[in-house]
N, CA, C, O and CB atoms as a CASP TS submission, in Angstrom:
PFRMAT TS
TARGET T0000
AUTHOR 0000-0000-0000
METHOD Language model
MODEL 1
PARENT N/A
ATOM      1  N   MET     1      95.364 117.648  94.012  1.00  0.00           N
ATOM      2  CA  MET     1      96.740 117.498  93.569  1.00  0.00           C
ATOM      3  C   MET     1      97.687 117.409  94.765  1.00  0.00           C
ATOM      4  O   MET     1      98.611 116.595  94.770  1.00  0.00           O
ATOM      5  CB  MET     1      97.136 118.665  92.659  1.00  0.00           C
ATOM      6  N   HIS     2      97.456 118.251  95.784  1.00  0.00           N
ATOM      7  CA  HIS     2      98.331 118.250  96.953  1.00  0.00           C
ATOM      8  C   HIS     2      98.361 116.872  97.620  1.00  0.00           C
ATOM      9  O   HIS     2      99.425 116.401  98.021  1.00  0.00           O
ATOM     10  CB  HIS     2      97.873 119.313  97.959  1.00  0.00           C
ATOM     11  N   SER     3      97.214 116.234  97.738  1.00  0.00           N
ATOM     12  CA  SER     3      97.186 114.925  98.393  1.00  0.00           C
ATOM     13  C   SER     3      97.939 113.873  97.575  1.00  0.00           C
ATOM     14  O   SER     3      98.519 112.948  98.145  1.00  0.00           O
ATOM     15  CB  SER     3      95.738 114.476  98.615  1.00  0.00           C
ATOM     16  N   TYR     4      97.936 114.006  96.250  1.00  0.00           N
ATOM     17  CA  TYR     4      98.697 113.071  95.414  1.00  0.00           C
ATOM     18  C   TYR     4     100.188 113.226  95.680  1.00  0.00           C
ATOM     19  O   TYR     4     100.895 112.231  95.834  1.00  0.00           O
ATOM     20  CB  TYR     4      98.393 113.300  93.914  1.00  0.00           C
ATOM     21  N   ILE     5     100.674 114.469  95.735  1.00  0.00           N
ATOM     22  CA  ILE     5     102.095 114.725  96.006  1.00  0.00           C
ATOM     23  C   ILE     5     102.458 114.202  97.387  1.00  0.00           C
ATOM     24  O   ILE     5     103.504 113.579  97.563  1.00  0.00           O
ATOM     25  CB  ILE     5     102.417 116.239  95.900  1.00  0.00           C
ATOM     26  N   ASP     6     101.598 114.454  98.362  1.00  0.00           N
ATOM     27  CA  ASP     6     101.832 113.986  99.720  1.00  0.00           C
ATOM     28  C   ASP     6     101.901 112.460  99.754  1.00  0.00           C
ATOM     29  O   ASP     6     102.772 111.893 100.413  1.00  0.00           O
ATOM     30  CB  ASP     6     100.730 114.496 100.662  1.00  0.00           C
ATOM     31  N   LYS     7     100.992 111.801  99.054  1.00  0.00           N
ATOM     32  CA  LYS     7     100.980 110.336  99.012  1.00  0.00           C
ATOM     33  C   LYS     7     102.243 109.809  98.333  1.00  0.00           C
ATOM     34  O   LYS     7     102.837 108.833  98.793  1.00  0.00           O
ATOM     35  CB  LYS     7      99.724 109.825  98.272  1.00  0.00           C
ATOM     36  N   GLU     8     102.647 110.448  97.251  1.00  0.00           N
ATOM     37  CA  GLU     8     103.859 110.045  96.526  1.00  0.00           C
ATOM     38  C   GLU     8     105.089 110.170  97.432  1.00  0.00           C
ATOM     39  O   GLU     8     105.933 109.275  97.465  1.00  0.00           O
ATOM     40  CB  GLU     8     104.042 110.908  95.247  1.00  0.00           C
ATOM     41  N   TYR     9     105.186 111.279  98.163  1.00  0.00           N
ATOM     42  CA  TYR     9     106.296 111.498  99.095  1.00  0.00           C
ATOM     43  C   TYR     9     106.325 110.404 100.164  1.00  0.00           C
ATOM     44  O   TYR     9     107.385 109.855 100.466  1.00  0.00           O
ATOM     45  CB  TYR     9     106.180 112.889  99.758  1.00  0.00           C
ATOM     46  N   LYS    10     105.176 110.094 100.726  1.00  0.00           N
ATOM     47  CA  LYS    10     105.111 109.078 101.774  1.00  0.00           C
ATOM     48  C   LYS    10     105.526 107.709 101.242  1.00  0.00           C
ATOM     49  O   LYS    10     106.241 106.971 101.919  1.00  0.00           O
ATOM     50  CB  LYS    10     103.698 109.007 102.360  1.00  0.00           C
ATOM     51  N   GLN    11     105.082 107.369 100.036  1.00  0.00           N
ATOM     52  CA  GLN    11     105.460 106.087  99.443  1.00  0.00           C
ATOM     53  C   GLN    11     106.966 106.014  99.211  1.00  0.00           C
ATOM     54  O   GLN    11     107.578 104.971  99.441  1.00  0.00           O
ATOM     55  CB  GLN    11     104.711 105.867  98.121  1.00  0.00           C
ATOM     56  N   GLN    12     107.565 107.110  98.761  1.00  0.00           N
ATOM     57  CA  GLN    12     109.012 107.136  98.530  1.00  0.00           C
ATOM     58  C   GLN    12     109.774 107.016  99.847  1.00  0.00           C
ATOM     59  O   GLN    12     110.790 106.323  99.913  1.00  0.00           O
ATOM     60  CB  GLN    12     109.418 108.429  97.799  1.00  0.00           C
ATOM     61  N   ALA    13     109.296 107.681 100.888  1.00  0.00           N
ATOM     62  CA  ALA    13     109.953 107.614 102.197  1.00  0.00           C
ATOM     63  C   ALA    13     109.894 106.196 102.758  1.00  0.00           C
ATOM     64  O   ALA    13     110.889 105.690 103.279  1.00  0.00           O
ATOM     65  CB  ALA    13     109.299 108.602 103.183  1.00  0.00           C
ATOM     66  N   ILE    14     108.750 105.565 102.654  1.00  0.00           N
ATOM     67  CA  ILE    14     108.604 104.195 103.151  1.00  0.00           C
ATOM     68  C   ILE    14     109.500 103.242 102.365  1.00  0.00           C
ATOM     69  O   ILE    14     110.152 102.382 102.958  1.00  0.00           O
ATOM     70  CB  ILE    14     107.132 103.739 103.063  1.00  0.00           C
ATOM     71  N   LYS    15     109.541 103.379 101.055  1.00  0.00           N
ATOM     72  CA  LYS    15     110.402 102.523 100.230  1.00  0.00           C
ATOM     73  C   LYS    15     111.869 102.714 100.596  1.00  0.00           C
ATOM     74  O   LYS    15     112.614 101.738 100.678  1.00  0.00           O
ATOM     75  CB  LYS    15     110.189 102.822  98.736  1.00  0.00           C
ATOM     76  N   ALA    16     112.295 103.960 100.817  1.00  0.00           N
ATOM     77  CA  ALA    16     113.687 104.232 101.182  1.00  0.00           C
ATOM     78  C   ALA    16     114.036 103.553 102.508  1.00  0.00           C
ATOM     79  O   ALA    16     115.121 102.988 102.644  1.00  0.00           O
ATOM     80  CB  ALA    16     113.935 105.756 101.279  1.00  0.00           C
ATOM     81  N   TRP    17     113.133 103.603 103.479  1.00  0.00           N
ATOM     82  CA  TRP    17     113.386 102.955 104.763  1.00  0.00           C
ATOM     83  C   TRP    17     113.465 101.436 104.612  1.00  0.00           C
ATOM     84  O   TRP    17     114.346 100.796 105.187  1.00  0.00           O
ATOM     85  CB  TRP    17     112.294 103.326 105.767  1.00  0.00           C
ATOM     86  N   TYR    18     112.550 100.867 103.841  1.00  0.00           N
ATOM     87  CA  TYR    18     112.601  99.414 103.629  1.00  0.00           C
ATOM     88  C   TYR    18     113.896  99.014 102.924  1.00  0.00           C
ATOM     89  O   TYR    18     114.468  97.968 103.229  1.00  0.00           O
ATOM     90  CB  TYR    18     111.383  98.944 102.804  1.00  0.00           C
ATOM     91  N   ASP    19     114.359  99.832 101.993  1.00  0.00           N
ATOM     92  CA  ASP    19     115.624  99.548 101.305  1.00  0.00           C
ATOM     93  C   ASP    19     116.789  99.544 102.294  1.00  0.00           C
ATOM     94  O   ASP    19     117.674  98.692 102.208  1.00  0.00           O
ATOM     95  CB  ASP    19     115.879 100.585 100.191  1.00  0.00           C
ATOM     96  N   LEU    20     116.793 100.488 103.229  1.00  0.00           N
ATOM     97  CA  LEU    20     117.850 100.528 104.250  1.00  0.00           C
ATOM     98  C   LEU    20     117.756  99.325 105.188  1.00  0.00           C
ATOM     99  O   LEU    20     118.759  98.675 105.482  1.00  0.00           O
ATOM    100  CB  LEU    20     117.764 101.835 105.062  1.00  0.00           C
ATOM    101  N   LEU    21     116.553  99.042 105.648  1.00  0.00           N
ATOM    102  CA  LEU    21     116.371  97.925 106.578  1.00  0.00           C
ATOM    103  C   LEU    21     116.704  96.587 105.931  1.00  0.00           C
ATOM    104  O   LEU    21     117.156  95.660 106.602  1.00  0.00           O
ATOM    105  CB  LEU    21     114.942  97.902 107.097  1.00  0.00           C
ATOM    106  N   GLU    22     116.480  96.494 104.639  1.00  0.00           N
ATOM    107  CA  GLU    22     116.781  95.267 103.901  1.00  0.00           C
ATOM    108  C   GLU    22     118.265  94.913 103.981  1.00  0.00           C
ATOM    109  O   GLU    22     118.631  93.742 103.872  1.00  0.00           O
ATOM    110  CB  GLU    22     116.358  95.414 102.441  1.00  0.00           C
ATOM    111  N   GLN    23     119.109  95.907 104.167  1.00  0.00           N
ATOM    112  CA  GLN    23     120.550  95.683 104.228  1.00  0.00           C
ATOM    113  C   GLN    23     121.017  95.172 105.588  1.00  0.00           C
ATOM    114  O   GLN    23     122.096  94.588 105.688  1.00  0.00           O
ATOM    115  CB  GLN    23     121.276  96.957 103.894  1.00  0.00           C
ATOM    116  N   ILE    24     120.216  95.384 106.642  1.00  0.00           N
ATOM    117  CA  ILE    24     120.665  94.973 107.977  1.00  0.00           C
ATOM    118  C   ILE    24     119.817  93.863 108.595  1.00  0.00           C
ATOM    119  O   ILE    24     120.218  93.265 109.594  1.00  0.00           O
ATOM    120  CB  ILE    24     120.662  96.162 108.895  1.00  0.00           C
ATOM    121  N   LEU    25     118.652  93.581 108.012  1.00  0.00           N
ATOM    122  CA  LEU    25     117.775  92.555 108.568  1.00  0.00           C
ATOM    123  C   LEU    25     117.664  91.369 107.619  1.00  0.00           C
ATOM    124  O   LEU    25     117.846  91.498 106.408  1.00  0.00           O
ATOM    125  CB  LEU    25     116.385  93.135 108.856  1.00  0.00           C
ATOM    126  N   THR    26     117.364  90.224 108.193  1.00  0.00           N
ATOM    127  CA  THR    26     117.089  89.051 107.366  1.00  0.00           C
ATOM    128  C   THR    26     115.700  89.228 106.742  1.00  0.00           C
ATOM    129  O   THR    26     114.907  90.035 107.226  1.00  0.00           O
ATOM    130  CB  THR    26     117.172  87.719 108.212  1.00  0.00           C
ATOM    131  N   PRO    27     115.402  88.487 105.682  1.00  0.00           N
ATOM    132  CA  PRO    27     114.058  88.588 105.086  1.00  0.00           C
ATOM    133  C   PRO    27     112.938  88.271 106.091  1.00  0.00           C
ATOM    134  O   PRO    27     111.868  88.877 106.044  1.00  0.00           O
ATOM    135  CB  PRO    27     113.951  87.639 103.890  1.00  0.00           C
ATOM    136  N   GLU    28     113.192  87.330 106.988  1.00  0.00           N
ATOM    137  CA  GLU    28     112.189  86.977 107.995  1.00  0.00           C
ATOM    138  C   GLU    28     111.956  88.142 108.953  1.00  0.00           C
ATOM    139  O   GLU    28     110.813  88.456 109.286  1.00  0.00           O
ATOM    140  CB  GLU    28     112.627  85.725 108.779  1.00  0.00           C
ATOM    141  N   GLU    29     113.043  88.785 109.397  1.00  0.00           N
ATOM    142  CA  GLU    29     112.913  89.934 110.295  1.00  0.00           C
ATOM    143  C   GLU    29     112.220  91.095 109.588  1.00  0.00           C
ATOM    144  O   GLU    29     111.353  91.756 110.159  1.00  0.00           O
ATOM    145  CB  GLU    29     114.295  90.374 110.811  1.00  0.00           C
ATOM    146  N   LEU    30     112.609  91.332 108.351  1.00  0.00           N
ATOM    147  CA  LEU    30     112.035  92.438 107.585  1.00  0.00           C
ATOM    148  C   LEU    30     110.526  92.264 107.409  1.00  0.00           C
ATOM    149  O   LEU    30     109.785  93.246 107.385  1.00  0.00           O
ATOM    150  CB  LEU    30     112.715  92.547 106.215  1.00  0.00           C
ATOM    151  N   SER    31     110.080  91.030 107.286  1.00  0.00           N
ATOM    152  CA  SER    31     108.644  90.791 107.108  1.00  0.00           C
ATOM    153  C   SER    31     107.841  91.163 108.353  1.00  0.00           C
ATOM    154  O   SER    31     106.624  91.327 108.272  1.00  0.00           O
ATOM    155  CB  SER    31     108.397  89.328 106.756  1.00  0.00           C
ATOM    156  N   LEU    32     108.502  91.297 109.501  1.00  0.00           N
ATOM    157  CA  LEU    32     107.824  91.660 110.748  1.00  0.00           C
ATOM    158  C   LEU    32     107.812  93.167 111.004  1.00  0.00           C
ATOM    159  O   LEU    32     107.215  93.631 111.975  1.00  0.00           O
ATOM    160  CB  LEU    32     108.486  90.958 111.911  1.00  0.00           C
ATOM    161  N   VAL    33     108.471  93.925 110.133  1.00  0.00           N
ATOM    162  CA  VAL    33     108.542  95.379 110.293  1.00  0.00           C
ATOM    163  C   VAL    33     107.417  96.027 109.494  1.00  0.00           C
ATOM    164  O   VAL    33     107.205  95.715 108.322  1.00  0.00           O
ATOM    165  CB  VAL    33     109.928  95.926 109.834  1.00  0.00           C
ATOM    166  N   GLU    34     106.703  96.931 110.151  1.00  0.00           N
ATOM    167  CA  GLU    34     105.652  97.685 109.467  1.00  0.00           C
ATOM    168  C   GLU    34     105.958  99.170 109.626  1.00  0.00           C
ATOM    169  O   GLU    34     106.160  99.654 110.740  1.00  0.00           O
ATOM    170  CB  GLU    34     104.227  97.334 110.037  1.00  0.00           C
ATOM    171  N   LEU    35     105.991  99.882 108.518  1.00  0.00           N
ATOM    172  CA  LEU    35     106.219 101.321 108.520  1.00  0.00           C
ATOM    173  C   LEU    35     104.937 102.008 108.092  1.00  0.00           C
ATOM    174  O   LEU    35     104.309 101.612 107.110  1.00  0.00           O
ATOM    175  CB  LEU    35     107.401 101.713 107.587  1.00  0.00           C
ATOM    176  N   LYS    36     104.542 103.055 108.840  1.00  0.00           N
ATOM    177  CA  LYS    36     103.379 103.829 108.415  1.00  0.00           C
ATOM    178  C   LYS    36     103.466 105.240 108.969  1.00  0.00           C
ATOM    179  O   LYS    36     104.112 105.492 109.986  1.00  0.00           O
ATOM    180  CB  LYS    36     102.071 103.151 108.869  1.00  0.00           C
ATOM    181  N   PHE    37     102.799 106.153 108.276  1.00  0.00           N
ATOM    182  CA  PHE    37     102.756 107.540 108.705  1.00  0.00           C
ATOM    183  C   PHE    37     101.601 107.731 109.676  1.00  0.00           C
ATOM    184  O   PHE    37     100.468 107.334 109.405  1.00  0.00           O
ATOM    185  CB  PHE    37     102.618 108.490 107.495  1.00  0.00           C
ATOM    186  N   ILE    38     101.911 108.348 110.819  1.00  0.00           N
ATOM    187  CA  ILE    38     100.907 108.689 111.818  1.00  0.00           C
ATOM    188  C   ILE    38     101.157 110.136 112.222  1.00  0.00           C
ATOM    189  O   ILE    38     102.250 110.489 112.666  1.00  0.00           O
ATOM    190  CB  ILE    38     100.963 107.717 113.064  1.00  0.00           C
ATOM    191  N   ASP    39     100.148 110.955 112.065  1.00  0.00           N
ATOM    192  CA  ASP    39     100.251 112.385 112.384  1.00  0.00           C
ATOM    193  C   ASP    39     101.436 113.042 111.693  1.00  0.00           C
ATOM    194  O   ASP    39     102.105 113.896 112.275  1.00  0.00           O
ATOM    195  CB  ASP    39     100.366 112.580 113.888  1.00  0.00           C
ATOM    196  N   GLY    40     101.694 112.647 110.463  1.00  0.00           N
ATOM    197  CA  GLY    40     102.754 113.266 109.676  1.00  0.00           C
ATOM    198  C   GLY    40     104.154 112.741 109.947  1.00  0.00           C
ATOM    199  O   GLY    40     105.119 113.225 109.357  1.00  0.00           O
ATOM    200  N   HIS    41     104.280 111.756 110.832  1.00  0.00           N
ATOM    201  CA  HIS    41     105.589 111.192 111.163  1.00  0.00           C
ATOM    202  C   HIS    41     105.624 109.719 110.772  1.00  0.00           C
ATOM    203  O   HIS    41     104.652 108.988 110.964  1.00  0.00           O
ATOM    204  CB  HIS    41     105.903 111.363 112.674  1.00  0.00           C
ATOM    205  N   LEU    42     106.747 109.300 110.227  1.00  0.00           N
ATOM    206  CA  LEU    42     106.916 107.901 109.856  1.00  0.00           C
ATOM    207  C   LEU    42     107.234 107.099 111.112  1.00  0.00           C
ATOM    208  O   LEU    42     108.210 107.388 111.805  1.00  0.00           O
ATOM    209  CB  LEU    42     108.037 107.732 108.785  1.00  0.00           C
ATOM    210  N   ARG    43     106.430 106.114 111.400  1.00  0.00           N
ATOM    211  CA  ARG    43     106.604 105.267 112.586  1.00  0.00           C
ATOM    212  C   ARG    43     106.951 103.848 112.163  1.00  0.00           C
ATOM    213  O   ARG    43     106.518 103.362 111.118  1.00  0.00           O
ATOM    214  CB  ARG    43     105.327 105.270 113.460  1.00  0.00           C
ATOM    215  N   ARG    44     107.743 103.203 113.005  1.00  0.00           N
ATOM    216  CA  ARG    44     108.165 101.823 112.741  1.00  0.00           C
ATOM    217  C   ARG    44     107.565 100.936 113.829  1.00  0.00           C
ATOM    218  O   ARG    44     107.680 101.232 115.018  1.00  0.00           O
ATOM    219  CB  ARG    44     109.739 101.695 112.704  1.00  0.00           C
ATOM    220  N   PHE    45     106.932  99.859 113.415  1.00  0.00           N
ATOM    221  CA  PHE    45     106.343  98.896 114.337  1.00  0.00           C
ATOM    222  C   PHE    45     106.984  97.540 114.081  1.00  0.00           C
ATOM    223  O   PHE    45     106.945  97.024 112.964  1.00  0.00           O
ATOM    224  CB  PHE    45     104.789  98.827 114.175  1.00  0.00           C
ATOM    225  N   CYS    46     107.580  96.961 115.136  1.00  0.00           N
ATOM    226  CA  CYS    46     108.215  95.650 115.006  1.00  0.00           C
ATOM    227  C   CYS    46     108.472  95.090 116.402  1.00  0.00           C
ATOM    228  O   CYS    46     108.391  95.823 117.388  1.00  0.00           O
ATOM    229  CB  CYS    46     109.546  95.746 114.188  1.00  0.00           C
ATOM    230  N   PRO    47     108.782  93.799 116.494  1.00  0.00           N
ATOM    231  CA  PRO    47     109.108  93.204 117.788  1.00  0.00           C
ATOM    232  C   PRO    47     110.344  93.872 118.412  1.00  0.00           C
ATOM    233  O   PRO    47     111.201  94.394 117.699  1.00  0.00           O
ATOM    234  CB  PRO    47     109.345  91.691 117.629  1.00  0.00           C
ATOM    235  N   LYS    48     110.422  93.848 119.737  1.00  0.00           N
ATOM    236  CA  LYS    48     111.501  94.535 120.455  1.00  0.00           C
ATOM    237  C   LYS    48     112.883  94.044 120.043  1.00  0.00           C
ATOM    238  O   LYS    48     113.803  94.854 119.931  1.00  0.00           O
ATOM    239  CB  LYS    48     111.325  94.353 121.947  1.00  0.00           C
ATOM    240  N   ASN    49     113.060  92.754 119.815  1.00  0.00           N
ATOM    241  CA  ASN    49     114.391  92.260 119.445  1.00  0.00           C
ATOM    242  C   ASN    49     114.847  92.835 118.102  1.00  0.00           C
ATOM    243  O   ASN    49     116.035  93.097 117.915  1.00  0.00           O
ATOM    244  CB  ASN    49     114.391  90.726 119.383  1.00  0.00           C
ATOM    245  N   ILE    50     113.928  93.029 117.182  1.00  0.00           N
ATOM    246  CA  ILE    50     114.284  93.624 115.891  1.00  0.00           C
ATOM    247  C   ILE    50     114.554  95.113 116.066  1.00  0.00           C
ATOM    248  O   ILE    50     115.484  95.650 115.466  1.00  0.00           O
ATOM    249  CB  ILE    50     113.159  93.396 114.846  1.00  0.00           C
ATOM    250  N   GLU    51     113.747  95.783 116.884  1.00  0.00           N
ATOM    251  CA  GLU    51     113.977  97.206 117.174  1.00  0.00           C
ATOM    252  C   GLU    51     115.357  97.401 117.796  1.00  0.00           C
ATOM    253  O   GLU    51     116.072  98.339 117.442  1.00  0.00           O
ATOM    254  CB  GLU    51     112.878  97.759 118.120  1.00  0.00           C
ATOM    255  N   ASP    52     115.733  96.518 118.722  1.00  0.00           N
ATOM    256  CA  ASP    52     117.055  96.597 119.352  1.00  0.00           C
ATOM    257  C   ASP    52     118.169  96.404 118.324  1.00  0.00           C
ATOM    258  O   ASP    52     119.182  97.102 118.372  1.00  0.00           O
ATOM    259  CB  ASP    52     117.180  95.546 120.466  1.00  0.00           C
ATOM    260  N   LYS    53     117.992  95.477 117.409  1.00  0.00           N
ATOM    261  CA  LYS    53     118.997  95.225 116.368  1.00  0.00           C
ATOM    262  C   LYS    53     119.140  96.449 115.464  1.00  0.00           C
ATOM    263  O   LYS    53     120.258  96.836 115.124  1.00  0.00           O
ATOM    264  CB  LYS    53     118.615  93.979 115.528  1.00  0.00           C
ATOM    265  N   ILE    54     118.030  97.056 115.074  1.00  0.00           N
ATOM    266  CA  ILE    54     118.069  98.260 114.236  1.00  0.00           C
ATOM    267  C   ILE    54     118.788  99.381 114.972  1.00  0.00           C
ATOM    268  O   ILE    54     119.633 100.063 114.392  1.00  0.00           O
ATOM    269  CB  ILE    54     116.638  98.704 113.841  1.00  0.00           C
ATOM    270  N   ALA    55     118.458  99.576 116.241  1.00  0.00           N
ATOM    271  CA  ALA    55     119.084 100.642 117.031  1.00  0.00           C
ATOM    272  C   ALA    55     120.585 100.405 117.171  1.00  0.00           C
ATOM    273  O   ALA    55     121.378 101.338 117.042  1.00  0.00           O
ATOM    274  CB  ALA    55     118.431 100.735 118.423  1.00  0.00           C
ATOM    275  N   ARG    56     120.973  99.168 117.432  1.00  0.00           N
ATOM    276  CA  ARG    56     122.384  98.833 117.613  1.00  0.00           C
ATOM    277  C   ARG    56     123.180  99.061 116.325  1.00  0.00           C
ATOM    278  O   ARG    56     124.292  99.586 116.368  1.00  0.00           O
ATOM    279  CB  ARG    56     122.528  97.376 118.069  1.00  0.00           C
ATOM    280  N   LEU    57     122.620  98.673 115.194  1.00  0.00           N
ATOM    281  CA  LEU    57     123.334  98.781 113.927  1.00  0.00           C
ATOM    282  C   LEU    57     123.266 100.173 113.312  1.00  0.00           C
ATOM    283  O   LEU    57     124.029 100.480 112.396  1.00  0.00           O
ATOM    284  CB  LEU    57     122.788  97.783 112.955  1.00  0.00           C
ATOM    285  N   SER    58     122.373 101.010 113.798  1.00  0.00           N
ATOM    286  CA  SER    58     122.246 102.347 113.211  1.00  0.00           C
ATOM    287  C   SER    58     123.076 103.393 113.946  1.00  0.00           C
ATOM    288  O   SER    58     123.030 104.574 113.600  1.00  0.00           O
ATOM    289  CB  SER    58     120.794 102.770 113.205  1.00  0.00           C
ATOM    290  N   ARG    59     123.819 102.980 114.936  1.00  0.00           N
ATOM    291  CA  ARG    59     124.658 103.939 115.685  1.00  0.00           C
ATOM    292  C   ARG    59     125.928 104.225 114.957  1.00  0.00           C
ATOM    293  O   ARG    59     126.751 105.005 115.434  1.00  0.00           O
ATOM    294  CB  ARG    59     124.979 103.418 117.075  1.00  0.00           C
TER
END
């Protein structure tokens, strides 16, 4: 049961991040972003130019 709750939480967190990124990135840019949990932390993988755009707009 615990792993189901953990999986549900992770899916909700990833969806929330994609929803936020959808507002600042084009569909093409968003398709290059990959979110995944590693060692309990949500990590974002994307090209540097997209990472820079996210950082600039999230300030």
